[in-house]
Each structure stands twice: as structure tokens, then as C-alpha cells.
C-alpha positions as CSV (number, residue, x, y, z in Angstrom):
1,X,78.1,190.0,159.8
2,X,75.1,192.3,160.0
3,X,73.1,193.4,163.2
4,X,70.8,190.9,162.9
5,X,73.6,187.9,162.6
6,X,75.0,189.6,165.7
7,X,72.1,189.4,167.9
8,X,71.0,185.8,165.9
9,X,75.2,184.0,167.1
10,X,75.0,186.2,170.6
11,X,71.2,185.2,171.9
12,X,72.7,181.5,171.0
13,X,75.2,182.0,172.7
14,X,73.3,182.7,176.1
15,X,70.7,179.9,175.2
16,X,74.2,177.4,175.1
17,X,74.4,179.1,178.5
18,X,71.5,178.1,180.1
19,X,72.1,174.3,179.2
20,X,75.2,174.4,180.7
21,X,77.8,175.3,178.3
22,X,80.0,177.2,180.2
23,X,79.3,180.9,178.4
24,X,79.2,183.1,181.2
25,X,76.2,184.7,182.5
26,X,75.2,187.7,181.4
27,X,73.1,189.8,184.5
28,X,71.2,191.8,181.5
29,X,71.0,189.9,178.5
30,X,68.8,192.6,176.7
31,X,71.6,194.6,177.5
32,X,73.7,192.1,176.0
33,X,72.4,191.7,173.0
34,X,72.0,195.4,172.1
35,X,75.9,195.6,172.4
36,X,76.4,193.0,170.3
37,X,74.8,195.0,167.4
38,X,75.7,199.0,168.8
39,X,78.9,198.8,166.9
40,X,77.0,197.8,163.6
41,X,74.5,200.8,164.8
42,X,77.5,202.8,164.9
43,X,78.2,202.4,161.4
44,X,75.4,202.2,159.4
45,X,75.2,206.0,160.7
46,X,78.4,206.6,160.1
47,X,79.8,207.1,163.5
48,X,82.9,206.4,165.3
49,X,82.6,205.1,169.3
50,X,85.1,206.8,171.0
51,X,85.9,203.2,174.0
52,X,83.7,200.9,175.4
53,X,80.0,201.6,177.0
54,X,80.8,202.2,180.9
55,X,77.4,199.8,180.9
56,X,79.5,195.8,181.8
57,X,76.4,194.0,179.7
58,X,76.4,196.2,176.9
59,X,80.6,196.3,177.2
60,X,80.4,192.1,176.9
61,X,78.2,192.3,173.8
62,X,80.5,194.7,172.3
63,X,83.2,192.3,173.0
64,X,81.3,189.4,171.6
65,X,80.5,191.4,168.7
66,X,84.0,191.7,167.5
67,X,85.0,188.2,168.6
68,X,82.1,187.1,166.0
69,X,82.7,189.4,163.1
70,X,86.5,188.0,163.4
71,X,85.4,184.0,163.3
72,X,82.4,184.9,161.0
73,X,84.3,186.5,158.4
74,X,87.4,183.5,158.5
75,X,84.7,180.7,158.6
76,X,84.5,178.8,155.6
77,X,81.0,179.4,154.9
78,X,81.6,183.1,154.2
79,X,85.1,182.4,152.7
80,X,83.6,180.3,150.5
81,X,80.5,181.5,149.2
82,X,81.8,185.3,149.0
83,X,84.5,184.3,146.9
84,X,82.3,182.4,144.7
85,X,80.1,185.1,144.2
86,X,82.7,187.7,143.5
87,X,84.6,185.3,140.9
88,X,80.5,184.1,139.1
89,X,80.3,188.0,139.0
90,X,83.4,189.3,137.7
91,X,83.2,186.8,135.1
92,X,79.8,187.8,134.0
93,X,81.4,191.8,133.4
94,X,80.3,193.2,137.0
95,X,83.5,195.7,138.2
96,X,85.8,194.4,140.7
97,X,85.1,196.1,143.2
98,X,81.5,195.9,142.9
99,X,81.9,192.3,142.6
100,X,84.4,192.6,145.9
101,X,81.3,194.4,147.5
102,X,78.3,192.2,146.3
103,X,80.5,189.4,147.3
104,X,81.0,190.2,151.1
105,X,77.6,192.3,152.0
106,X,75.4,190.6,149.6
107,X,76.1,186.7,151.5
108,X,75.5,188.5,154.7
109,X,72.4,190.2,153.6
110,X,71.6,186.6,152.4
111,X,72.4,185.4,156.1
112,X,69.8,187.7,157.8
113,X,66.9,187.1,155.3
114,X,67.5,183.5,156.3
115,X,67.7,183.4,160.0
116,X,64.7,185.4,159.6
117,X,62.7,183.5,157.6
118,X,64.3,179.9,159.2
119,X,64.0,181.1,163.2
120,X,60.4,182.6,164.1
121,X,61.5,184.0,168.1
122,X,64.4,186.3,166.0
123,X,62.5,189.2,164.7
124,X,60.5,190.0,167.9
125,X,64.2,189.5,169.5
126,X,66.0,191.8,166.8
127,X,62.9,194.0,166.7
128,X,63.1,195.0,170.4
129,X,66.6,195.0,170.7
130,X,66.2,197.9,168.2
131,X,63.6,199.3,170.5
132,X,66.3,199.7,173.0
133,X,68.4,202.3,171.2
134,X,66.7,205.6,172.6
135,X,66.2,204.0,175.8
136,X,68.0,206.8,178.4
137,X,68.7,204.5,181.1
138,X,71.6,203.0,178.8
139,X,73.7,206.5,178.8
140,X,74.8,205.6,174.9
141,X,75.1,209.5,173.9
142,X,78.5,209.6,175.8
143,X,80.2,206.8,173.2
144,X,81.2,209.1,170.4
145,X,82.7,212.4,170.4
146,X,81.0,215.3,172.3
147,X,80.7,217.4,168.9
148,X,78.5,214.7,167.2
149,X,76.4,213.7,170.2
150,X,73.3,215.3,169.2
151,X,73.0,214.2,165.7
152,X,74.5,210.3,167.4
153,X,71.0,210.2,169.4
154,X,68.9,211.7,166.6
155,X,70.4,208.5,164.6
156,X,69.5,206.1,168.2
157,X,66.3,207.5,168.1
158,X,65.7,206.7,164.3
159,X,66.8,203.1,164.6
160,X,64.3,202.3,167.6
161,X,61.4,202.5,164.8
162,X,63.5,200.5,162.1
163,X,61.5,197.7,160.7
164,X,63.3,194.6,160.0
165,X,63.6,193.6,155.9
166,X,61.0,191.2,155.4
167,X,62.2,190.0,151.8
168,X,66.3,189.6,152.4
169,X,65.8,185.7,152.0
170,X,65.5,186.9,147.9
171,X,68.1,187.3,146.0
172,X,66.3,190.4,143.9
173,X,65.6,192.5,147.1
174,X,69.7,191.7,147.9
175,X,70.5,192.9,144.4
176,X,68.2,196.1,145.1
177,X,69.2,197.0,148.2
178,X,73.0,196.5,147.1
179,X,72.3,198.8,144.7
180,X,71.0,201.8,146.5
181,X,73.7,201.4,149.1
182,X,76.7,200.8,146.7
183,X,75.7,203.7,144.5
184,X,77.5,206.4,146.3
185,X,80.4,204.7,146.2
186,X,82.3,204.8,142.6
187,X,84.1,202.0,143.0
188,X,81.9,199.7,144.3
189,X,78.7,200.6,142.5
190,X,77.0,198.8,139.8
191,X,74.5,200.2,137.4
192,X,71.2,199.4,136.9
193,X,71.1,197.5,134.3
194,X,73.4,194.8,136.2
195,X,70.4,194.5,139.0
196,X,69.4,191.4,137.1
197,X,73.0,189.9,136.9
198,X,73.6,190.3,140.4
199,X,69.8,188.9,141.3
200,X,71.6,186.1,138.8
201,X,74.6,185.4,140.4
202,X,72.8,185.4,144.2
203,X,70.2,182.8,143.1
204,X,72.9,180.7,141.3
205,X,74.6,180.6,144.9
206,X,71.4,180.3,147.5
207,X,70.9,176.6,147.7
208,X,74.8,176.1,149.0
209,X,74.6,179.1,150.9
210,X,71.3,178.1,152.9
211,X,72.1,174.8,153.2
212,X,75.5,175.1,154.9
213,X,74.0,178.2,157.2
214,X,72.9,176.0,160.2
215,X,76.6,174.1,160.7
216,X,78.2,177.6,160.0
217,X,75.8,179.2,163.1
218,X,76.3,175.9,165.4
219,X,80.4,176.0,164.6
220,X,80.9,179.9,165.3
221,X,78.6,179.2,168.9
222,X,80.9,176.7,169.2
223,X,84.2,178.3,168.8
224,X,82.9,181.6,171.0
225,X,81.4,179.7,173.4
226,X,85.1,177.9,174.3
227,X,86.5,181.4,173.7
228,X,85.1,182.7,176.3
229,X,84.7,180.2,179.0
């Protein structure tokens, strides 16, 4: 799951707490949501976090990130759609590495796009979380090794002004994005002539994928709330 999904799921769990669902209270919800996205911010920049943040709300958010990833990647929704896309792509001649990558990342990007499209409050919430990336009060610099701290701080300052995607609900936009991000990875890359094949394959699965998002999110939130009660 990407950072947009993590912010949505963590926020959903916080809202469940407000309605008495038993999730532990969080004194700084904004920091908690930022912590839920923080491991993805590090991964995107190819940084390794050296340990948990000292701030309790950030640390709780990071814990939620890992719990959410484990639950999401084992969910019937993700496993079913990821494998279906991968199998379909392989049958259309896409190499195994690229098919596996598209089945994983492509499904996640489509999830991001449709979460943003259907939840009016998610875009401003996620944009606010991004804006916290260069907040000096969070003391984020020391979360990576000393020789990379300057680059890490620069990376965080760029994150704070990232625009959120507006077209990841469209299979062609996702296919074009995947082509760009996988191109440097020889075993995972697919050629420009295959962008249409990837887009058409994602389109084939789109209706079923989108139809199950609401149930998946509710089930995932139930599992996470129960685990952290």
C-alpha cells in the first residue's frame, strides 16, 4: 500500500476511535498520520530509517504503517487482484518480472486513485500530511544515518510540496507511470509499446477491483482496530 492508502486507513482507524471503537487515543493525530506515511517517504527516496522516531505519535504511526502493510498484502482483495492482473499480463506476452511488478504496484496506484476520487476529505488531509515533512519540530533528520542526513532533509523538503496525483483512477495514467518508474529496473521494465497492453489489462480488472474497495477498507480497519485495542 502506498502512502495515500496508509493515510486513509490510519485516519479511518482514528475516526473509529472517536466513535468508541476501542482504538487507542492519539494525542497528536497529524503526527500519527505522518508517521503512518513516513516509511513510504523513506522508501521513495531510497533511504533506510535507522530506528523508530522518538516522538510517540510518530512512532505509533510507523507501527500502524507496518501493521497495515502486513494486513493489506495478505488480504483477499489485494491477493486476488494482484494475481489476476499478473496472470493476464503474462498471457499477453509481458515478461514475468514486469507482470509481477504491475500486479503489485499497479493495483496499489489504482487504489490510491479511487480512494482520492471517492473521499473528498482525503486529498486535503493527505496534502496536509505531506506539508509536515519539513516541520522542524518533528526532528526527522536523525532518523537516517549521519552521512545521509543532508540528503534526507532535502528529500523531506521536496515532499512537503508534492502535488497529489489527479489521474491514478485511470488505467492509462497508471500504465504510463509504471513505465517511467520501472524503466531503470531491467528485470521489471516493460517497453513503451507495452503501455497500451498494461493499460488495457488494468481496465479489464478495474470494475471488480473498484467494487471491492469499500469492503476491503472496512475489513482492514476492523482488523487493525481489534489488534490495537
